[in-house]
C-alpha positions as a Markdown table, in Angstrom:
| # | Residue | x | y | z |
|---|---|---|---|---|
| 1 | Met | 0.2 | 0.0 | -0.1 |
| 2 | Arg | 1.2 | 3.9 | -0.9 |
| 3 | Phe | 0.1 | 6.8 | -1.3 |
| 4 | Ser | 2.9 | 8.5 | -3.5 |
| 5 | Val | 3.9 | 12.1 | -5.4 |
| 6 | Ser | 5.3 | 12.2 | -8.3 |
| 7 | His | 7.9 | 15.8 | -8.3 |
| 8 | Ser | 8.0 | 15.4 | -12.8 |
| 9 | Asn | 4.3 | 16.0 | -14.0 |
| 10 | Gln | 3.8 | 17.4 | -10.6 |
| 11 | Ser | 0.7 | 15.0 | -10.1 |
| 12 | Thr | -0.4 | 12.3 | -7.3 |
| 13 | Ser | -0.1 | 8.7 | -8.3 |
| 14 | Leu | -2.5 | 6.2 | -6.1 |
| 15 | Ala | -1.9 | 2.9 | -5.3 |
| 16 | Phe | -4.6 | 1.8 | -2.7 |
| 17 | Thr | -6.1 | -1.3 | -1.9 |
| 18 | Thr | -8.9 | -1.6 | 0.5 |
| 19 | His | -7.0 | -4.7 | 2.6 |
| 20 | Ser | -6.2 | -2.5 | 5.1 |
| 21 | Phe | -10.2 | -1.1 | 5.6 |
| 22 | Arg | -11.7 | -5.2 | 4.7 |
| 23 | Asn | -9.9 | -6.5 | 8.0 |
| 24 | Arg | -11.9 | -3.4 | 10.4 |
| 25 | Lys | -15.1 | -5.6 | 9.2 |
| 26 | Pro | -18.6 | -5.1 | 11.0 |
| 27 | Arg | -19.3 | -9.4 | 12.3 |
| 28 | Arg | -22.0 | -9.3 | 8.4 |
| 29 | Met | -19.7 | -7.8 | 6.2 |
| 30 | Thr | -21.9 | -7.0 | 3.7 |
| 31 | Gln | -21.6 | -5.7 | 0.3 |
| 32 | His | -22.8 | -2.5 | 1.2 |
| 33 | Trp | -20.5 | -2.4 | 3.8 |
| 34 | Ile | -17.7 | -2.7 | 1.3 |
| 35 | Arg | -19.0 | -0.4 | -1.6 |
| 36 | Gln | -19.6 | 2.8 | 2.0 |
| 37 | Ile | -16.4 | 1.9 | 2.5 |
| 38 | Glu | -14.6 | 2.1 | -0.6 |
| 39 | Glu | -16.0 | 5.7 | -1.2 |
| 40 | Val | -14.9 | 7.4 | 2.3 |
| 41 | Arg | -11.6 | 6.1 | 1.0 |
| 42 | Ser | -12.1 | 7.5 | -2.6 |
| 43 | His | -13.3 | 11.1 | -1.0 |
| 44 | Leu | -10.7 | 10.6 | 1.1 |
| 45 | Leu | -8.0 | 10.1 | -0.5 |
| 46 | Ser | -9.4 | 12.8 | -3.2 |
| 47 | Met | -8.7 | 15.1 | -0.5 |
| 48 | Gly | -4.8 | 14.0 | 0.2 |
| 49 | Thr | -4.1 | 14.6 | -3.6 |
| 50 | Asn | -5.4 | 17.7 | -3.5 |
| 51 | Ala | -4.3 | 19.1 | -0.2 |
| 52 | Glu | -0.8 | 18.2 | -1.4 |
| 53 | Thr | -1.5 | 19.8 | -4.5 |
| 54 | Gln | -2.2 | 23.2 | -3.1 |
| 55 | Val | 0.3 | 23.3 | -0.7 |
| 56 | Ser | 3.2 | 22.5 | -3.2 |
| 57 | Glu | 1.9 | 24.9 | -5.4 |
| 58 | Ala | 1.7 | 27.1 | -2.9 |
| 59 | Thr | 5.1 | 27.5 | -2.1 |
| 60 | Arg | 5.9 | 27.2 | -5.7 |
| 61 | Ala | 4.8 | 30.8 | -5.9 |
| 62 | Leu | 6.2 | 31.3 | -2.7 |
| 63 | Gln | 9.4 | 30.7 | -4.3 |
| 64 | Asp | 9.5 | 31.9 | -7.7 |
| 65 | Leu | 6.5 | 34.6 | -6.1 |
| 66 | Asp | 5.0 | 33.7 | -9.5 |
| 67 | Arg | 1.2 | 35.7 | -8.8 |
| 68 | Glu | -0.9 | 34.2 | -11.1 |
| 69 | Arg | -0.3 | 30.5 | -9.9 |
| 70 | Ala | -1.1 | 32.0 | -5.9 |
| 71 | Leu | -4.2 | 33.2 | -7.6 |
| 72 | Asp | -4.8 | 29.4 | -9.5 |
| 73 | Val | -4.7 | 28.1 | -5.4 |
| 74 | Ile | -6.7 | 30.4 | -4.5 |
| 75 | Ser | -9.3 | 30.0 | -6.6 |
| 76 | Ala | -8.9 | 26.4 | -6.6 |
| 77 | Asp | -9.8 | 26.6 | -2.4 |
| 78 | Asp | -13.5 | 26.2 | -2.8 |
| 79 | Glu | -13.2 | 22.1 | -5.1 |
| 80 | Leu | -11.3 | 21.4 | -1.1 |
| 81 | Asp | -14.0 | 22.4 | 1.3 |
| 82 | Glu | -16.9 | 21.2 | -1.3 |
| 83 | Met | -15.3 | 17.6 | -0.8 |
| 84 | Asp | -14.7 | 17.5 | 2.2 |
| 85 | Val | -18.9 | 18.6 | 3.0 |
| 86 | Ser | -19.1 | 15.2 | 0.1 |
| 87 | Leu | -16.8 | 13.7 | 2.8 |
| 88 | Glu | -18.7 | 14.3 | 6.0 |
| 89 | Glu | -22.3 | 13.6 | 4.8 |
| 90 | Glu | -21.0 | 10.2 | 3.2 |
| 91 | Cys | -19.3 | 9.5 | 7.1 |
| 92 | Leu | -22.7 | 10.4 | 8.4 |
| 93 | His | -24.7 | 8.4 | 6.1 |
| 94 | Ser | -22.3 | 5.1 | 7.1 |
| 95 | Ile | -22.9 | 5.6 | 10.4 |
| 96 | Ala | -26.3 | 6.0 | 10.6 |
| 97 | Leu | -27.2 | 2.9 | 7.9 |
| 98 | Phe | -24.7 | 0.9 | 9.5 |
| 99 | Gln | -24.7 | 1.5 | 13.0 |
| 100 | Pro | -21.3 | 0.6 | 13.0 |
| 101 | Val | -19.2 | -0.3 | 17.3 |
| 102 | Ala | -15.7 | -0.6 | 18.1 |
| 103 | Ser | -13.1 | -0.6 | 15.4 |
| 104 | Asp | -15.4 | 0.2 | 12.6 |
| 105 | Leu | -17.4 | 3.0 | 14.6 |
| 106 | Arg | -13.5 | 4.5 | 14.3 |
| 107 | Leu | -12.3 | 3.7 | 11.1 |
| 108 | Ile | -15.4 | 6.8 | 10.0 |
| 109 | Val | -14.8 | 9.1 | 12.8 |
| 110 | Ala | -11.0 | 9.3 | 11.6 |
| 111 | Ala | -11.7 | 9.7 | 8.2 |
| 112 | Met | -14.1 | 12.5 | 8.7 |
| 113 | Ser | -11.7 | 13.3 | 11.5 |
| 114 | Val | -8.9 | 13.4 | 8.7 |
| 115 | Gly | -11.1 | 15.2 | 5.9 |
| 116 | His | -11.3 | 18.3 | 8.3 |
| 117 | Glu | -7.6 | 18.0 | 8.9 |
| 118 | Leu | -6.5 | 18.3 | 5.0 |
| 119 | Glu | -9.5 | 20.9 | 4.6 |
| 120 | Arg | -7.9 | 23.3 | 7.5 |
| 121 | Ile | -4.5 | 22.3 | 5.5 |
| 122 | Gly | -5.8 | 23.8 | 2.2 |
| 123 | Asp | -6.8 | 26.9 | 4.4 |
| 124 | Leu | -4.0 | 27.6 | 4.6 |
| 125 | Ala | -2.4 | 27.2 | 1.2 |
| 126 | Val | -4.3 | 29.3 | 0.5 |
| 127 | Asn | -3.0 | 31.8 | 3.1 |
| 128 | Ile | 0.2 | 31.4 | 1.7 |
| 129 | Ala | -0.7 | 32.7 | -1.8 |
| 130 | Gly | -2.3 | 35.3 | -0.8 |
| 131 | Gly | 0.9 | 36.5 | 1.3 |
| 132 | Val | 2.0 | 35.9 | -2.4 |
| 133 | Val | 0.1 | 37.7 | -3.8 |
| 134 | Arg | 0.5 | 40.9 | -1.7 |
| 135 | Leu | 4.2 | 40.4 | -1.7 |
| 136 | Arg | 3.9 | 41.1 | -5.5 |
| 137 | Asp | 1.2 | 43.9 | -5.3 |
| 138 | Ala | 3.1 | 45.3 | -3.5 |
| 139 | Gly | 5.9 | 45.9 | -6.0 |
| 140 | Lys | 8.2 | 42.7 | -5.4 |
| 141 | Met | 9.0 | 41.1 | -8.0 |
| 142 | Pro | 10.9 | 37.3 | -8.9 |
| 143 | Gly | 14.1 | 37.9 | -7.3 |
| 144 | Gln | 14.2 | 40.9 | -5.1 |
| 145 | Ile | 13.4 | 38.3 | -2.3 |
| 146 | Val | 15.7 | 35.8 | -0.9 |
| 147 | Leu | 13.9 | 33.4 | 1.6 |
| 148 | Pro | 15.6 | 32.3 | 4.7 |
| 149 | Ser | 16.9 | 29.2 | 4.4 |
| 150 | Cys | 15.3 | 28.3 | 8.2 |
| 151 | Leu | 12.0 | 28.6 | 6.1 |
| 152 | Gln | 12.6 | 26.3 | 2.9 |
| 153 | Gln | 14.1 | 23.7 | 5.4 |
| 154 | Ala | 10.2 | 24.1 | 7.3 |
| 155 | Asn | 8.4 | 23.8 | 3.7 |
| 156 | Gln | 10.2 | 21.0 | 2.6 |
| 157 | Met | 9.9 | 19.2 | 6.1 |
| 158 | Ala | 6.0 | 19.9 | 6.1 |
| 159 | Met | 5.7 | 18.7 | 2.6 |
| 160 | Glu | 7.2 | 15.8 | 3.5 |
| 161 | Met | 5.1 | 15.3 | 6.5 |
| 162 | Leu | 1.3 | 16.0 | 4.8 |
| 163 | Arg | 2.9 | 13.1 | 2.5 |
| 164 | Lys | 4.1 | 10.4 | 4.7 |
| 165 | Ser | 1.0 | 11.7 | 7.2 |
| 166 | Leu | -1.1 | 9.9 | 4.6 |
| 167 | Asp | 1.3 | 6.7 | 3.9 |
| 168 | Ala | -0.1 | 6.1 | 7.3 |
| 169 | Phe | -2.9 | 6.4 | 7.4 |
| 170 | Ile | -3.1 | 4.1 | 4.4 |
| 171 | Ala | -0.8 | 1.2 | 6.5 |
| 172 | Gln | -1.9 | 1.8 | 9.8 |
| 173 | Asp | 1.7 | 2.4 | 10.8 |
| 174 | Thr | 1.2 | 4.0 | 14.5 |
| 175 | Thr | 5.0 | 3.7 | 14.4 |
| 176 | Glu | 5.5 | 6.4 | 11.2 |
| 177 | Cys | 2.9 | 8.3 | 13.4 |
| 178 | Arg | 4.6 | 8.9 | 16.3 |
| 179 | Glu | 7.7 | 9.3 | 14.4 |
| 180 | Leu | 5.6 | 12.9 | 12.9 |
| 181 | Ile | 4.2 | 14.0 | 16.6 |
| 182 | Tyr | 8.0 | 13.9 | 16.9 |
| 183 | Gln | 9.6 | 15.6 | 14.2 |
| 184 | Asp | 6.7 | 18.7 | 14.4 |
| 185 | Arg | 9.3 | 19.6 | 17.3 |
| 186 | Glu | 11.5 | 19.8 | 15.0 |
| 187 | Leu | 9.5 | 22.3 | 12.5 |
| 188 | Asp | 8.6 | 23.9 | 16.0 |
| 189 | Arg | 12.5 | 25.3 | 15.9 |
| 190 | Leu | 12.9 | 26.8 | 12.9 |
| 191 | His | 9.7 | 28.3 | 12.4 |
| 192 | Arg | 10.9 | 30.2 | 15.8 |
| 193 | Ala | 14.0 | 30.9 | 14.0 |
| 194 | Ile | 12.7 | 33.3 | 11.5 |
| 195 | Phe | 12.2 | 35.5 | 14.5 |
| 196 | Gln | 16.4 | 35.9 | 14.4 |
| 197 | Trp | 16.2 | 36.2 | 10.7 |
| 198 | Leu | 14.0 | 39.2 | 10.8 |
| 199 | Lys | 15.4 | 40.7 | 13.7 |
| 200 | Glu | 18.2 | 40.7 | 11.9 |
| 201 | Gly | 17.2 | 41.7 | 8.4 |
| 202 | Ile | 15.2 | 45.3 | 9.8 |
| 203 | Gln | 18.2 | 46.1 | 12.1 |
| 204 | Lys | 20.1 | 45.7 | 8.3 |
| 205 | Asp | 18.1 | 47.6 | 6.6 |
| 206 | Pro | 14.2 | 48.8 | 7.9 |
| 207 | Asn | 13.0 | 49.6 | 4.5 |
| 208 | Asp | 12.6 | 45.2 | 4.1 |
| 209 | Leu | 10.5 | 45.8 | 7.0 |
| 210 | Asp | 6.9 | 44.6 | 5.4 |
| 211 | Trp | 8.5 | 42.1 | 3.2 |
| 212 | Met | 9.7 | 40.5 | 6.2 |
| 213 | Ile | 7.3 | 40.5 | 8.4 |
| 214 | Glu | 5.4 | 39.3 | 5.3 |
| 215 | Ile | 7.6 | 35.7 | 5.1 |
| 216 | Thr | 7.0 | 35.7 | 8.9 |
| 217 | Gly | 3.2 | 34.8 | 8.3 |
| 218 | Val | 3.8 | 32.8 | 5.7 |
| 219 | Ser | 6.3 | 30.7 | 8.3 |
| 220 | Lys | 3.6 | 30.2 | 10.8 |
| 221 | His | 0.9 | 29.3 | 8.0 |
| 222 | Ile | 3.6 | 26.5 | 7.8 |
| 223 | Glu | 4.5 | 25.5 | 11.3 |
| 224 | Arg | 0.6 | 25.2 | 11.5 |
| 225 | Ile | 0.2 | 22.7 | 8.1 |
| 226 | Ala | 2.5 | 20.2 | 10.7 |
| 227 | Asp | 0.4 | 20.8 | 13.8 |
| 228 | His | -2.5 | 19.6 | 11.4 |
| 229 | Val | -0.1 | 16.8 | 10.1 |
| 230 | Thr | 0.0 | 16.2 | 13.6 |
| 231 | Asn | -3.3 | 16.1 | 14.4 |
| 232 | Ile | -3.6 | 13.7 | 11.1 |
| 233 | Ala | -1.4 | 11.2 | 13.3 |
| 234 | Glu | -2.9 | 11.0 | 16.2 |
| 235 | Ile | -6.1 | 10.3 | 14.8 |
| 236 | Val | -4.3 | 7.7 | 13.0 |
| 237 | Ile | -2.9 | 6.2 | 17.0 |
| 238 | Tyr | -6.8 | 6.9 | 17.9 |
| 239 | Trp | -8.1 | 4.8 | 14.8 |
| 240 | Val | -5.6 | 1.7 | 15.2 |
| 241 | Glu | -4.9 | 1.3 | 18.2 |
| 242 | Gly | -7.6 | 3.3 | 20.6 |
| 243 | Glu | -5.6 | 5.4 | 22.1 |
| 244 | Ile | -6.1 | 9.1 | 22.8 |
| 245 | Val | -2.3 | 10.4 | 22.2 |
| 246 | Arg | -3.8 | 14.1 | 21.7 |
| 247 | His | -2.7 | 16.6 | 24.4 |
| 248 | Arg | 0.5 | 13.5 | 26.1 |
| 249 | Gln | 3.8 | 13.4 | 25.6 |
| 250 | Val | 4.8 | 11.4 | 23.0 |
| 251 | Ile | 8.6 | 9.9 | 22.3 |
| 252 | Ser | 9.6 | 8.7 | 18.9 |
| 253 | Pro | 10.3 | 5.4 | 19.0 |
| 254 | Thr | 13.9 | 5.4 | 18.2 |
| 255 | Gln | 14.8 | 7.1 | 21.4 |
| 256 | Lys | 14.9 | 5.7 | 25.0 |
| 257 | Pro | 12.5 | 7.7 | 27.1 |
| 258 | Glu | 14.7 | 9.3 | 30.1 |
| 259 | Glu | 15.0 | 7.5 | 33.4 |
């Protein structure tokens, strides 16, 4: 099972089996239930593809200060909103019609919750795109703005975390989920580093204050994307293990707890 992204053609290719979903079947498996789960799965994977594309396009627009690409990201947000509503309706229909219990109920609730997180990630991509539009409208041209290395690292990390969270959902990989939760701390550190960049930048040239503040805001949006990815990881852990890890300290699977 794999959820993968091809950067060469900016398209997302999906390969998925329903084995993981069918393993968590009701006591009386029916073709209707299988079909219902397939519809939920299809909606969720489409949302995942859409959200990844939105973030990728927004960050490319930022790197190139591409106003038209940024406007495309903003205009495409309605589609992701509609997909979220559609997924929620499908999940609620599944609960009402089949009255699933235990892991089956957690599966449906998890899918609905992940959909909400993906919709918020799409909103943050729109916020990044909005920053690009404002920079261009303020007269900034490609090549005039050099993005700080901490922002570029945070952006790359957030994209990788998003892809891994969707893979983990499909594979029910709670070990990967715990790694993602722990990894979010590193991205938080990168976000905090941008304030030092801002301080040093305005000391060198106070005229750069406006655009540097805009870039600082973009960094916050990227940090928030990672927060929503962390939420997805927590949802997967709840679905698979029935454990609520929200608001708890999570130790990396490769790190030994302190004695």
